[in-house]
VOGU-3710 file (C-alpha; in Angstrom, 3 decimals, decimal comma):
1> mlkqhlqykl> -34,885/13,445/19,301  -31,272/13,644/20,381  -29,992/11,037/22,779  -27,124/11,646/25,134  -24,982/8,895/26,556  -21,611/8,422/28,213  -18,933/6,233/26,736  -15,692/5,212/28,452  -12,609/4,349/26,437  -9,194/3,213/27,579
11> lqklspqqiq> -6,577/4,717/25,309  -2,793/4,634/25,403  -1,059/7,797/24,293  2,608/8,693/24,320  3,491/11,885/26,126  5,582/14,497/24,288  8,533/13,494/26,511  8,200/9,836/25,529  8,046/10,759/21,851  11,193/12,855/22,224
21> lmkliqlptl> 12,941/9,987/24,020  12,112/7,622/21,147  13,568/10,146/18,718  16,733/10,445/20,807  17,184/6,667/20,884  16,944/6,502/17,099  19,671/9,116/16,506  23,185/7,909/15,623  26,174/9,580/17,301  26,665/12,522/14,915
31> afeekikqei> 22,965/13,402/14,815  22,808/13,025/18,606  25,609/15,563/19,012  23,739/17,997/16,775  20,602/17,499/18,870  22,503/18,334/22,064  23,931/21,502/20,478  20,443/22,527/19,369  18,991/21,911/22,854  21,761/23,952/24,509
41> eenpaldsgk> 21,116/26,827/22,091  17,357/26,756/22,708  17,474/26,245/26,487  19,683/28,770/28,335  19,274/26,786/31,570  21,263/23,911/30,046  25,042/24,098/29,869  27,778/21,757/28,707  31,289/21,001/29,899  32,614/21,006/33,436
51> dsddsydyds> 30,853/23,350/35,837  33,113/25,710/37,744  30,763/25,806/40,749  28,835/22,703/41,721  27,271/24,115/44,892  23,502/23,953/44,872  23,122/23,871/48,639  21,325/27,133/49,229  18,488/26,639/51,705  15,340/28,728/51,496
61> dadptndydd> 12,390/28,185/53,780  10,118/30,727/52,182  8,002/29,688/49,232  6,128/32,447/47,416  2,360/32,225/47,420  -0,374/33,694/45,305  -0,599/37,508/45,486  -3,588/39,725/44,878  -3,751/43,221/43,526  -5,606/46,139/45,134
71> sgnetietdi> -8,893/45,016/43,552  -8,643/41,576/45,113  -7,903/39,802/41,790  -5,403/36,982/41,762  -2,316/38,098/39,823  -0,121/35,062/39,190  0,331/31,679/40,778  3,949/31,164/41,839  3,882/28,133/44,075  7,453/27,223/43,221
81> nideylsdde> 9,648/25,198/45,540  13,026/26,878/45,114  14,693/24,173/47,216  13,898/21,683/44,464  16,365/23,447/42,188  18,932/24,638/44,773  19,403/21,557/46,964  22,032/18,903/46,263  19,610/16,129/47,174  17,008/17,181/44,645
91> mpnyklqann> 19,283/17,991/41,723  19,682/15,299/39,045  23,130/13,962/38,382  24,277/16,045/35,460  27,747/14,526/35,349  27,068/11,898/32,719  30,647/11,392/31,562  31,700/7,881/32,560  35,055/7,512/34,293  36,535/5,284/31,603
101> yssddeekni> 35,841/7,776/28,801  37,865/10,757/27,754  36,650/13,722/25,776  39,623/13,130/23,459  38,789/9,486/22,733  37,463/10,184/19,249  38,370/12,771/16,671  35,468/15,198/16,419  36,583/17,175/13,396  34,894/16,094/10,176
111> pyaagtsfnq> 36,865/16,856/6,997  34,918/18,326/4,117  36,038/18,424/0,523  36,593/21,848/-0,978  37,192/23,022/-4,536  35,371/23,707/-7,762  32,213/21,820/-8,575  31,835/19,472/-11,529  29,803/22,021/-13,528  32,326/24,786/-12,780
121> hltsqlstfs> 35,110/22,529/-14,016  33,231/21,979/-17,290  32,276/25,639/-17,737  35,892/26,755/-17,346  36,852/24,586/-20,340  34,429/26,381/-22,664  36,861/29,311/-22,863  39,131/27,154/-25,068  36,562/27,374/-27,901  35,953/30,390/-30,126
131> lneqeeliae> 32,242/30,991/-29,490  30,082/34,057/-29,962  27,939/35,344/-27,090  24,810/33,293/-27,915  26,774/30,109/-28,563  28,563/30,521/-25,244  25,252/31,005/-23,399  23,786/27,879/-25,026  26,894/25,860/-24,179  26,782/27,030/-20,552
141> flvgsidesg> 23,101/26,138/-20,360  23,887/22,638/-21,666  26,646/22,249/-19,096  24,159/23,288/-16,423  21,839/20,514/-17,610  24,447/17,799/-17,002  23,661/15,579/-14,024  26,169/14,206/-11,516  26,743/11,093/-13,652  27,771/13,250/-16,610
151> yirrpiadiv> 24,635/12,841/-18,761  22,138/15,247/-20,323  18,924/13,304/-19,823  16,456/15,883/-21,157  15,264/15,961/-24,789  16,903/18,650/-26,933  13,483/20,085/-27,821  12,785/20,742/-24,127  16,142/22,482/-23,759  15,274/24,727/-26,737
161> ddlafseniy> 12,028/25,721/-25,003  13,810/26,382/-21,707  16,363/28,604/-23,425  13,536/30,712/-24,825  11,523/30,980/-21,603  14,241/31,272/-18,957  17,204/32,778/-20,856  15,384/34,724/-23,601  17,527/32,918/-26,184  15,661/31,928/-29,335
171> tdvaevkrml> 17,322/29,064/-31,150  16,462/25,717/-32,740  17,227/22,039/-32,246  19,951/22,014/-34,926  21,979/24,765/-33,247  21,642/23,202/-29,783  22,826/19,854/-31,175  25,780/21,629/-32,781  26,718/23,209/-29,439  26,235/19,841/-27,738
181> kyvqdldppg> 29,144/18,523/-29,831  31,375/21,174/-28,223  30,192/20,109/-24,767  30,906/16,478/-25,588  34,507/17,447/-26,391  35,065/18,498/-22,785  36,866/16,404/-20,195  36,264/13,877/-18,739  35,544/11,940/-21,978  31,927/10,869/-22,360
191> vgaqdleecl> 30,442/13,867/-20,586  27,335/15,408/-22,175  26,070/12,127/-23,634  22,325/11,535/-23,744  22,463/7,781/-23,125  24,919/5,009/-22,298  25,523/4,023/-25,913  26,524/7,574/-26,888  28,665/7,911/-23,741  30,700/4,818/-24,557
201> liqlkrkpet> 31,061/5,784/-28,233  32,358/9,265/-27,331  35,055/7,688/-25,176  36,043/5,144/-27,818  36,356/7,820/-30,505  38,786/9,742/-28,271  41,134/6,733/-28,125  43,733/5,764/-30,783  42,323/3,434/-33,433  42,975/-0,327/-33,067
211> parqlakqil> 41,189/-3,352/-34,581  39,619/-4,207/-31,220  38,370/-0,628/-30,701  37,054/-0,442/-34,259  35,066/-3,618/-33,658  33,890/-2,289/-30,302  32,493/0,827/-32,032  30,709/-1,342/-34,594  29,146/-3,427/-31,847  27,908/-0,345/-29,973
221> eeafehfvkk> 26,578/1,357/-33,112  24,989/-1,641/-34,816  24,231/-4,239/-32,140  23,991/-2,464/-28,810  21,009/-4,551/-27,650  22,836/-7,814/-28,373  25,834/-6,530/-26,401  23,740/-5,451/-23,386  21,918/-8,782/-23,272  25,190/-10,694/-23,804
231> hykkliqkfs> 24,001/-12,505/-26,910  27,564/-13,373/-27,857  26,712/-16,005/-30,467  24,574/-13,511/-32,367  27,422/-10,964/-32,277  29,884/-13,528/-33,650  27,496/-14,411/-36,475  26,574/-10,801/-37,274  30,157/-9,522/-37,602  31,714/-12,796/-38,808
241> iteeelkdai> 34,381/-12,688/-36,114  36,101/-15,199/-33,870  35,374/-15,596/-30,197  38,806/-14,178/-29,363  38,176/-11,036/-31,446  34,855/-10,529/-29,673  36,550/-10,984/-26,322  39,124/-8,280/-27,169  36,402/-5,853/-28,277  34,337/-6,441/-25,150
251> heieklnpkp> 37,462/-5,938/-23,046  37,898/-2,492/-24,637  34,287/-1,577/-23,829  34,625/-2,787/-20,237  37,528/-0,363/-19,707  35,247/2,619/-20,461  33,538/4,673/-17,769  29,711/4,460/-17,852  29,474/7,422/-15,421  32,081/9,987/-16,470
261> ggsysgsnki> 30,778/12,539/-13,983  31,639/10,279/-11,082  35,319/10,214/-12,067  35,827/13,933/-11,413  37,731/14,070/-8,139  36,983/17,754/-7,669  33,217/17,261/-7,543  32,292/18,796/-4,222  30,458/15,903/-2,667  30,141/15,490/1,074
271> veqiipdfti> 30,910/11,904/1,983  29,030/10,672/5,003  31,417/9,915/7,836  30,635/6,797/9,839  31,170/7,165/13,559  30,757/3,830/15,401  28,214/4,136/18,195  29,608/1,088/20,018  32,926/-0,723/20,276  33,318/-4,448/20,893
281> riidgeldlt> 36,737/-5,755/21,877  37,996/-9,194/22,865  39,819/-9,002/26,206  41,218/-12,254/27,640  38,817/-14,253/25,509  35,787/-12,284/26,698  33,712/-9,732/24,802  33,851/-6,152/26,100  31,232/-3,609/25,007  31,610/0,173/25,338
291> lnsrnapelh> 29,456/3,061/24,184  31,101/5,835/22,196  32,035/8,571/24,696  30,395/11,145/22,460  27,090/9,643/23,568  27,919/10,552/27,191  28,183/14,363/27,353  28,762/16,471/30,469  25,670/18,602/31,027  24,584/20,704/33,982
301> isqeynnmlr> 22,344/23,571/35,003  23,656/27,005/34,096  25,250/28,673/37,134  23,656/31,955/36,062  20,181/30,439/36,372  21,083/29,039/39,759  22,142/32,521/40,909  18,870/34,033/39,647  16,903/31,568/41,761  19,032/32,396/44,787
311> gyaeskdksr> 18,436/36,089/44,268  14,690/35,531/44,068  14,655/33,389/47,199  16,632/36,010/49,159  14,515/38,896/47,960  11,979/40,214/50,480  9,847/42,181/48,058  8,846/39,957/45,132  7,382/41,898/42,220  5,142/40,547/39,506
321> sqkeavlfik> 7,944/40,722/36,934  10,216/38,714/39,248  7,564/36,037/39,638  7,052/35,847/35,887  10,809/35,492/35,445  10,921/32,693/38,003  8,114/30,846/36,205  10,108/31,103/32,987  13,204/29,813/34,787  11,196/26,919/36,226
331> qkldaakwfi> 9,993/25,895/32,756  13,541/25,937/31,412  14,875/24,018/34,400  12,153/21,394/34,043  12,999/21,027/30,349  16,724/20,746/31,139  16,087/18,184/33,864  13,938/16,072/31,555  16,477/16,303/28,723  19,276/15,010/30,947
341> eaikqrqqtl> 17,103/12,190/32,221  16,210/11,317/28,606  19,905/11,157/27,717  20,555/8,845/30,672  17,683/6,603/29,553  19,037/6,654/26,012  22,479/5,522/27,203  21,004/2,700/29,259  18,715/1,574/26,439  21,534/1,550/23,884
351> litmnaimhh> 23,897/-0,397/26,125  21,305/-2,934/27,306  20,078/-3,613/23,767  23,527/-3,839/22,180  24,718/-6,069/25,020  21,863/-8,494/24,269  22,750/-8,459/20,546  26,429/-9,058/21,342  25,714/-12,082/23,511  23,184/-13,495/21,038
361> qeeyfltgde> 25,858/-13,353/18,315  28,755/-14,195/20,663  30,231/-16,874/18,401  30,473/-14,433/15,515  32,048/-11,630/17,564  34,641/-14,054/18,954  35,573/-15,600/15,594  34,527/-13,173/12,846  33,113/-16,104/10,868  29,841/-14,946/9,280
371> rklkpmilkd> 28,705/-18,560/9,158  28,468/-18,348/12,935  25,774/-15,667/12,770  22,618/-17,005/14,372  19,090/-16,261/13,180  17,942/-13,169/15,036  14,852/-11,027/14,657  13,849/-7,894/16,538  11,462/-9,822/18,774  14,271/-12,085/20,007
381> iadkvgmdvs> 16,160/-9,111/21,429  13,002/-7,331/22,597  12,058/-10,392/24,683  15,539/-10,581/26,192  15,695/-6,943/27,293  12,012/-6,563/28,101  11,431/-3,729/25,655  9,101/-3,107/22,764  10,120/-4,282/19,300  9,938/-0,696/18,012
391> tvsrvansky> 12,512/0,396/20,627  14,953/-2,313/19,533  14,375/-1,275/15,928  15,273/2,323/16,800  18,489/1,210/18,498  19,533/-0,851/15,466  18,569/1,811/12,938  21,475/3,735/11,345  23,921/2,749/14,090  27,291/1,067/13,748
401> vdtpygtkli> 29,528/-1,045/15,959  33,312/-1,183/15,734  34,397/-4,834/15,934  37,784/-6,566/15,564  36,623/-7,403/12,016  35,649/-3,906/10,913  32,810/-1,447/11,428  29,427/-3,109/10,952  25,862/-1,822/10,604  23,948/-3,222/13,569
411> kdffsesmkn> 20,803/-4,089/11,642  22,911/-6,391/9,436  23,159/-8,812/12,354  19,413/-9,439/12,136  18,171/-12,175/9,845  15,371/-14,685/9,556  15,838/-18,394/10,069  15,363/-21,460/7,907  15,544/-25,178/8,679  18,320/-27,344/7,318
421> eqgedvstke> 18,135/-31,100/6,721  18,898/-31,761/10,396  15,972/-29,569/11,450  18,312/-26,908/12,895  17,600/-23,207/12,548  20,158/-21,497/10,310  20,446/-17,833/9,456  19,457/-16,687/5,994  22,745/-14,745/6,056  24,610/-18,048/6,170
431> ikqilqtvig> 22,656/-19,248/3,121  23,346/-16,001/1,255  27,043/-16,305/2,062  27,134/-19,832/0,603  25,129/-18,680/-2,431  27,570/-15,827/-3,041  30,542/-18,199/-2,753  29,014/-20,720/-5,188  28,294/-18,005/-7,774  31,773/-16,571/-7,316
441> eenkrkpltd> 33,337/-19,955/-8,117  31,072/-20,826/-11,071  32,253/-21,202/-14,644  31,477/-17,776/-16,133  31,211/-19,277/-19,604  28,286/-21,365/-18,292  26,841/-19,566/-15,272  24,556/-21,468/-12,941  20,816/-20,941/-13,275  18,599/-20,480/-10,221
451> dklaailkek> 17,420/-24,101/-10,569  21,000/-25,372/-10,472  21,822/-23,089/-7,536  18,838/-24,489/-5,632  20,066/-28,024/-6,353  23,567/-27,206/-5,084  22,160/-25,698/-1,882  20,028/-28,807/-1,437  23,179/-30,944/-1,678  24,683/-28,814/1,082
461> gyliarrtva> 21,664/-29,465/3,302  19,564/-26,340/2,613  16,130/-27,137/1,189  15,309/-23,929/-0,660  12,928/-23,362/-3,549  14,121/-21,787/-6,807  12,069/-18,625/-6,244  13,726/-18,210/-2,822  17,146/-18,538/-4,439  16,132/-15,847/-6,939
471> kyreqlgipv> 15,040/-13,578/-4,075  18,328/-14,013/-2,195  20,321/-13,504/-5,407  18,517/-10,223/-6,075  19,093/-9,087/-2,484  22,804/-9,710/-3,009  22,722/-7,607/-6,182  23,715/-10,546/-8,410  22,179/-10,594/-11,921  20,598/-13,615/-13,606
481> arlrkei> 22,789/-16,304/-15,176  22,583/-14,883/-18,709  23,960/-11,518/-17,594  26,797/-13,163/-15,665  28,039/-14,917/-18,776  31,550/-14,179/-19,993  33,577/-15,433/-22,972
//
């Protein structure tokens, strides 16, 4: 037997408007500008720039009501208060441009690189060889298989299969390898290699012969693993050479380019342009925070939509099509009004949050000394501004601040804390900075192990375990002691 019962639940759900606001807060300046352009394109009731006519003072005392057709059926509900959209008192403030900002404050044009691509540059060089039609097609296919670093990572057997299936070219591994030699003769040197060892050897063979380069080739061909792992004693024993000779050979290898594709200046890569979202200046010894003016656009209701509402309000005979049009206008006006309010909330949220960050790290922003950075987590700022941690995270995400010491990623100011010998909280960034300095000053012939690094930090008053030192070292992108060794 089925039983029926009632159950009450209290649930929290974000409205679509709140979700959109969170997305707006997360956007950096360039993406925010694109969002505004998209909204203006999709909503004809929203307009940008200065409005030529700011009068919204038309007064209508007649609100349309529900009409009925001849059969007594209700046609369409049009209980729309026109005054809400035509009166100065009810209109939102669409002039969001602050007085101290100018539309010319920042350069808005983004330069893009133009020219031939890396693969086009390589393909054009194939014309210098005397190749028949099939050989040329194979060579072009190989060039097309080169990645942006300049390597062909795929096995030759797979390339043979692809030539048969996609290009209807039936060949064998031997012929493809023969054509690969032509590709590897192209510039820049090292292009078309299948691994790092081959890449370096191709470059060495293109250089004039010297004793150091001859030894370098021997090392790469016969003891590549020893070289990679920096087993210098084994290399000296294997080739019966002096330490100085080994040093000269390694110096020749270090001058080679492990990514020949990256050296091509004509490769058509779009470099991400960083636009600071905030600016912090020091004025009379005090910190001054401003929001990039491109985050404060001038938006207003389209004058054309305003005129359509006026025409409807003045009209005595209101047809069904007119009422449907007014409902459409109302939806667009509501969307425009909400969008402007969301932008205003975004501005306030960004400024309030960044202001709290600036004052928390005041010593750093006044001096530029990274040792002055205080421990700071998202919750610290969230508690100060009375917002959720996720909101603070969205503000810090992918946004930059222009400081007297350069443009900085905001989330880099956040760090956890650790206790020093005095029981004071210190930022992990301060510890990493000291760790980086100690490693930079070490004797490269005898690099410091993680145990020794931990002991040095302990002497400086930071009680840190070896595994924690290893974690910080890896976060800094510093290899283990053995791989830092030099001769």
